[in-house]
N, C-alpha and C positions, 0 to 999 in steps of 0.2 A: 389269693400279693399280697406281697411282705415287704414296699419299695419301702416301709415310713418303720420300721423297725430300728429301735435306739431314740430313735426323733424325739425332743422335745416339745409344743407344737402351745401354741397362744390363739385360740379364736374365739373374736370375740362379737358378733349379736348370737353369741351361740342359744338361744336360750326359744331359738326358733326356724322355718325355713332355709332357705342356703345354709346358715353356723351350723343348728345344729344336724346338718345334714353332710354338713361337711367337721364338724366333729364326729360325728356313726363314725365314717367314713374314711381318716385318720388314722382312727383308733382302731379298727377295719385292718385296714394297714403297720400295726403292730407301733405306732404315736401315745405317745402320753400325755393329756391334754389338760391344759387347764382352756376350763366350759366357762367365757367373761357374760352377763348380759343384767339388763337393769330388774328384771326378775327374777325376786328370791324363785316363784316358789319353777318359770319356767327356767332357765337356769339350773336348778339343782334339777330337775325330770332329768335333765340331759347327761349329767355325769352318773345319772342312777341307769339311765337306755346304756352307759357306754359302759359302766360295770356288773350290769344283768347279761353286757357278750360277754365278758371274761375282758376287756380291756384298764385301761389303767384312766382315773380322770379325776381329779381340785373342782371347783366351780369357787369362782367369784364371783360381787355382784356388780358392779361400780359404774356408772356411769363417765366414762371414754375422754368425754369431755373436759377432763381436767384431770392434767398434766401431774398435779403429783399422784391421779390413782390409775396412770399409765404403768411412770415408776411405782410404782405400785407392784404393779404390774407382772413387771418384768421379773421383781424380788422376788414373786411370790411364788412364780414360775422356779428360779435358779433355788430354791428353797425348798422345795415341794417336790418338783418334779427332779430336779438335778441339774435346772438348764436351764438355755431356750435356744434352741434348732429352726423353726418358726414361729413365725406370725402372721396370722390373717387377723390384718384390721375387715371387720363385712358389717362394722355398727353402719345405720345408715337410716334417711327422717326422708319423702319423698317430696315437703312441701304440696303447693297447694296450686287450680287450678284460678287464679284468683285475675281475675283481666290482667296484664301488664302496667299497664297506668294506672294498676287500682293497690302493687301490692304496700307490697309495707316494713322502712330497709326492718324493725324484728321481725317478716318472717324469712327474710333473705341473714342475718345474724345467726339465728335456730337455724337452718336448711346446711350453712358451711360449719356452722359449729361442731356441728354430727360429722358431717360426710364427707370434711373436708376434713379440718383442724384432729379430730378425732385418726386420718388417715399420719396427717405430718406427728402428731403425739407420739403412735407407733412405729415412724421411721426413727422418733430422734431414740426412743427409752433402747426402742430393740435393737438398733443401730451401734447405740453405742456397744449393747455387751457383745452384739455378736462383730464388729471390727475385735475389739480385745478380744477372741475366739477364736479369728480369721475369717472362718465359716458365720453363713446362716442362709435364709430365705426368707421376705418381707411381702406378703399379701397385699392387694389392695383390691377391694369392691368397687370398678366403678359401674358403671354403664349403659346399655350401648343408644341411652338418650346422650350420651355425650356427642355422640356423634354428626347428631343432625338432629336440625330442626322438628318439629311438631311429635317427640316418643317421649318425651315428660315433661309434667312441669318445668314453665323456664330456671326458676332458680333451684331448682334439682337439677336440670343440665349442667346448668352450667358449674356449677359443683363439684359436680360429678367430672366434669373439661378437664375443672383443675384436680383433681387423681392424678385425672393420664396423664396429663406436665407433673402431679411427681414423682408418680412412679418412676417416669423418663434421666426429671433431673437425677435425683435420689441415686438411678442403678451409677448415674457417672463422677455424686458429687463420694456412690462409693468405689472409683477403682479400683481395682489391685487391692481390695481387700478380703477379698472371698464374702460379698454377701449380697445379694442379689434382690431385684429389684423390681417385682414385675406387679400389672391390672388386669380382673378378669372381668369384662364385660360384657352384663348377664341381659339377653331381652328380657322380652314378658316373663314373667314366670312367680307363682302364688305362692305367697310364703301370705303373711300378718297385713305386708307392707301393700302388699295391689291385693288382697285376698279382696276386700272392693269391688271390686274392676267387676271380678268373678259372679263373685257372688250375687251384684245387676239383673250383669248376663244374662244366668237363671232364674235370676227372673224374672223375666225381657221374655226368657226364651229362648237364644241366641247365644247360645254359649259355646254352641259347632262354630260357629266366628272367631272364637276367638284363635287370634292370631294365624285371622286368615291371611292377612298381608305378609307372612312369611314364605320365603320359599318350601319351608318348612310341613307350615301351613295349619300349627299347631304354635302354645303356646309349652314353655320348657320347667322345666322337672326344678327341686331341688337335688337333689340327688347330679343330671347332669354337670347341673354350676361347684358339686363338689365332686366330682369324677375332674375337671381341670386344677380345682386345686389343690385337689392329692397330688394331682403331673409338679404341677409346679413347686410344693412342697420338696416334693422326695429328687435323688441325684439321679432321676430322667433329666430332666432339666436343669444338668450342673451343668450348662452351656446358652444357656436362657436369660435376656439378661435386657429390660429397659423394655420391656415390651407392652402392648396393648390388646388382649388375647379379649375378639366377642364372640358370644356363644349364648348367640343371641336366637337361632333358630335358619337365620341368613339376611338375618332385617335388616343389617346394614348394609348390605351389597347392594341394595337398592336405592330407589330414592320415593314407600311412599307419601303418598298424596295426609297432605290434614293439614290443622290451620287453625295455630292458640290468639283467643280475641285483643284483644288491644282493652 
């Protein structure tokens, strides 16, 4: 498929996991990609993988919670790739499972800064460029943990619920401009952020139980989230706006039991 031919895309958090898988998928489908991450080696590696496969990619190391950096990312896409049609705001941090009554303001500030503020800045600066050109797709990474309790750290879940609202509010704020905003809500997927969970399960010999609470009885793969991102980036989703897509093996369709301590 070549659904993204001619499109210029920014993907943040693209040094590994869902971001890397999405960068590779976007390039495979014809997009030129600006790969953005916090680690120089990982970010450059993603761009190199794209180029090795015959795609077009540039790499940029940046903290996407800093306003000037996000403005610079958009400017870099325009100057080096020739424009900006898709911005996939994918950077995230998990928070901790510290009991609720022991959590600190510092933890919440950090989690919300990385997970929510970064998405707002993407909407603000990608949105400025896209509204001027009259088209564009902004994609935000949320989480299935945003929908119900006990699927992630409390600060993480709350920050991702805010991302859901941002996607819906921004879609309506851009009404009539040709700019679409949607969110992807991944379930449990093995990435750098979640690797500890998977490694602990393997050490305990219970790897087969990972994802057992989903109707599909397994965890997801980064490539499966990338497939949804590619759809939302493409013109196949031209009438899709302000939506929250759970890509979670069906776990959000039910109420698995769990409890987070006070």
